[in-house]
KOLVOKE-30503 format. One record per residue (C-alpha): residue in one letter; x, y, z. Coordinates in pm, 1 decimal. Example, Ala and Ser with C-alpha at 12.3 -4.5 7.8 and 13.67 -1.06 7.14 Angstrom:
2
{rest = a&X = 1230.0&Y = -450.0&Z = 780.0} $
{rest = s&X = 1367.0&Y = -106.0&Z = 714.0} $
***
This chain:
113
{rest = m&X = -10403.7&Y = 2184.8&Z = 920.0} $
{rest = n&X = -10388.8&Y = 1971.1&Z = 1232.5} $
{rest = l&X = -10112.0&Y = 2042.3&Z = 1475.9} $
{rest = i&X = -10026.9&Y = 1770.2&Z = 1723.9} $
{rest = l&X = -9818.6&Y = 1870.9&Z = 2020.1} $
{rest = h&X = -9612.5&Y = 1598.6&Z = 2185.0} $
{rest = l&X = -9489.4&Y = 1668.6&Z = 2533.4} $
{rest = t&X = -9192.5&Y = 1466.9&Z = 2642.0} $
{rest = f&X = -9175.6&Y = 1386.8&Z = 3009.1} $
{rest = f&X = -9031.2&Y = 1118.8&Z = 3223.0} $
{rest = m&X = -9228.2&Y = 926.1&Z = 3474.2} $
{rest = y&X = -9137.4&Y = 665.0&Z = 3727.4} $
{rest = i&X = -9356.9&Y = 406.3&Z = 3888.3} $
{rest = y&X = -9285.9&Y = 287.4&Z = 4238.4} $
{rest = n&X = -9436.5&Y = -62.0&Z = 4241.8} $
{rest = v&X = -9504.3&Y = -248.1&Z = 4565.6} $
{rest = t&X = -9609.1&Y = -613.0&Z = 4531.5} $
{rest = i&X = -9763.5&Y = -760.9&Z = 4844.8} $
{rest = n&X = -9887.1&Y = -1108.8&Z = 4931.0} $
{rest = i&X = -10126.6&Y = -1091.8&Z = 5226.1} $
{rest = e&X = -10246.4&Y = -1388.7&Z = 5432.1} $
{rest = d&X = -10613.2&Y = -1482.1&Z = 5410.6} $
{rest = s&X = -10660.1&Y = -1440.1&Z = 5788.9} $
{rest = v&X = -10616.6&Y = -1060.2&Z = 5765.3} $
{rest = h&X = -10695.7&Y = -1003.7&Z = 5398.6} $
{rest = q&X = -11016.6&Y = -800.7&Z = 5435.7} $
{rest = e&X = -10881.0&Y = -586.6&Z = 5721.6} $
{rest = w&X = -10559.5&Y = -518.9&Z = 5525.8} $
{rest = l&X = -10748.3&Y = -434.4&Z = 5204.3} $
{rest = k&X = -10966.7&Y = -182.1&Z = 5388.4} $
{rest = w&X = -10657.3&Y = -28.9&Z = 5554.3} $
{rest = m&X = -10476.4&Y = -3.2&Z = 5221.3} $
{rest = k&X = -10766.0&Y = 167.1&Z = 5042.6} $
{rest = e&X = -10877.0&Y = 396.3&Z = 5323.7} $
{rest = i&X = -10554.1&Y = 478.4&Z = 5507.7} $
{rest = h&X = -10223.4&Y = 365.4&Z = 5359.4} $
{rest = i&X = -10259.8&Y = 464.0&Z = 4992.9} $
{rest = p&X = -10410.2&Y = 804.3&Z = 5086.2} $
{rest = d&X = -10120.1&Y = 856.6&Z = 5331.9} $
{rest = v&X = -9863.9&Y = 779.3&Z = 5060.4} $
{rest = l&X = -10037.0&Y = 1018.7&Z = 4819.7} $
{rest = a&X = -10053.1&Y = 1284.0&Z = 5093.8} $
{rest = t&X = -9672.0&Y = 1302.8&Z = 5090.0} $
{rest = g&X = -9712.8&Y = 1502.4&Z = 4767.9} $
{rest = k&X = -9453.0&Y = 1288.8&Z = 4592.9} $
{rest = f&X = -9691.8&Y = 1085.6&Z = 4377.8} $
{rest = f&X = -9968.6&Y = 1205.7&Z = 4150.1} $
{rest = n&X = -10173.4&Y = 885.8&Z = 4145.1} $
{rest = a&X = -10187.8&Y = 527.2&Z = 4263.2} $
{rest = k&X = -10330.5&Y = 215.2&Z = 4105.7} $
{rest = m&X = -10402.2&Y = -100.9&Z = 4303.8} $
{rest = c&X = -10429.6&Y = -427.1&Z = 4109.5} $
{rest = k&X = -10498.8&Y = -781.9&Z = 4216.8} $
{rest = v&X = -10242.1&Y = -1021.2&Z = 4073.2} $
{rest = l&X = -10429.2&Y = -1304.5&Z = 3902.2} $
{rest = v&X = -10208.0&Y = -1594.5&Z = 3994.0} $
{rest = d&X = -10245.5&Y = -1872.9&Z = 4250.2} $
{rest = e&X = -9954.1&Y = -1851.8&Z = 4489.8} $
{rest = e&X = -9806.7&Y = -2174.1&Z = 4627.1} $
{rest = m&X = -9768.1&Y = -1995.1&Z = 4960.2} $
{rest = g&X = -10138.9&Y = -1908.0&Z = 4964.8} $
{rest = g&X = -10281.0&Y = -1566.2&Z = 5035.3} $
{rest = t&X = -10368.6&Y = -1300.0&Z = 4782.5} $
{rest = t&X = -10118.9&Y = -1087.9&Z = 4590.5} $
{rest = y&X = -10159.1&Y = -722.6&Z = 4494.6} $
{rest = s&X = -9952.8&Y = -471.5&Z = 4302.2} $
{rest = v&X = -9976.7&Y = -106.1&Z = 4402.3} $
{rest = q&X = -9827.1&Y = 134.9&Z = 4150.2} $
{rest = y&X = -9751.2&Y = 491.8&Z = 4254.5} $
{rest = s&X = -9663.8&Y = 735.7&Z = 3973.9} $
{rest = t&X = -9404.7&Y = 1006.1&Z = 4032.5} $
{rest = p&X = -9256.1&Y = 1257.1&Z = 3788.0} $
{rest = d&X = -8887.1&Y = 1177.0&Z = 3834.2} $
{rest = k&X = -8622.1&Y = 976.4&Z = 4015.0} $
{rest = e&X = -8534.3&Y = 1268.1&Z = 4244.1} $
{rest = t&X = -8888.4&Y = 1284.2&Z = 4381.9} $
{rest = l&X = -8885.4&Y = 910.2&Z = 4441.7} $
{rest = e&X = -8553.1&Y = 938.8&Z = 4624.2} $
{rest = r&X = -8700.6&Y = 1214.2&Z = 4845.2} $
{rest = y&X = -8988.1&Y = 979.0&Z = 4928.6} $
{rest = y&X = -8740.2&Y = 713.4&Z = 5042.2} $
{rest = v&X = -8552.5&Y = 960.7&Z = 5263.0} $
{rest = e&X = -8846.3&Y = 1157.4&Z = 5403.9} $
{rest = d&X = -9144.7&Y = 921.2&Z = 5421.2} $
{rest = a&X = -9090.3&Y = 554.2&Z = 5335.6} $
{rest = d&X = -8963.2&Y = 425.8&Z = 5671.1} $
{rest = q&X = -9255.9&Y = 560.3&Z = 5871.8} $
{rest = l&X = -9517.2&Y = 443.9&Z = 5621.6} $
{rest = r&X = -9363.2&Y = 96.0&Z = 5602.2} $
{rest = q&X = -9350.3&Y = 68.9&Z = 5981.4} $
{rest = d&X = -9723.5&Y = 137.4&Z = 6006.3} $
{rest = g&X = -9804.1&Y = -168.5&Z = 5794.5} $
{rest = a&X = -9540.5&Y = -383.3&Z = 5962.9} $
{rest = r&X = -9684.1&Y = -299.5&Z = 6304.9} $
{rest = l&X = -10045.4&Y = -369.6&Z = 6207.1} $
{rest = f&X = -9986.4&Y = -683.9&Z = 5998.2} $
{rest = a&X = -9660.2&Y = -824.1&Z = 6134.5} $
{rest = g&X = -9577.8&Y = -1167.2&Z = 5997.0} $
{rest = k&X = -9890.3&Y = -1173.3&Z = 5780.3} $
{rest = f&X = -9746.2&Y = -1042.6&Z = 5453.1} $
{rest = v&X = -9443.1&Y = -1036.1&Z = 5229.5} $
{rest = a&X = -9362.2&Y = -741.7&Z = 5006.2} $
{rest = f&X = -9108.0&Y = -643.9&Z = 4746.9} $
{rest = r&X = -9057.9&Y = -317.3&Z = 4570.8} $
{rest = t&X = -8946.5&Y = -228.7&Z = 4219.7} $
{rest = e&X = -8887.3&Y = 94.9&Z = 4036.5} $
{rest = l&X = -9009.3&Y = 125.8&Z = 3679.3} $
{rest = e&X = -8922.1&Y = 395.6&Z = 3427.5} $
{rest = v&X = -9197.6&Y = 463.4&Z = 3177.5} $
{rest = i&X = -9046.6&Y = 456.8&Z = 2828.6} $
{rest = s&X = -9360.3&Y = 522.4&Z = 2627.1} $
{rest = e&X = -9737.3&Y = 534.4&Z = 2650.2} $
{rest = h&X = -9971.8&Y = 483.6&Z = 2358.7} $
***
């Protein structure tokens, strides 16, 4: 007899979509992969991050990325906002001021197959 155990858990994804200008694209990409994403993960509030290139031509130009940080629950995400988000956002704003636009969304995972 096969016994399948299903664990129910909730997960949230903190999604940051960024359009970066071509003039700083390579520098920004290196910074994201080597510094920023590791710094966000080092807060201990996320258990992984996925960076994806958005495959669409933007009228405004530049290149668009989606970075998805997985966290176990809404409370942990709220702690990130209070304890870490401002400082981490300021780092990028200081280094790449006026060279990017970003928006953030929260996603609740309903199911995975």
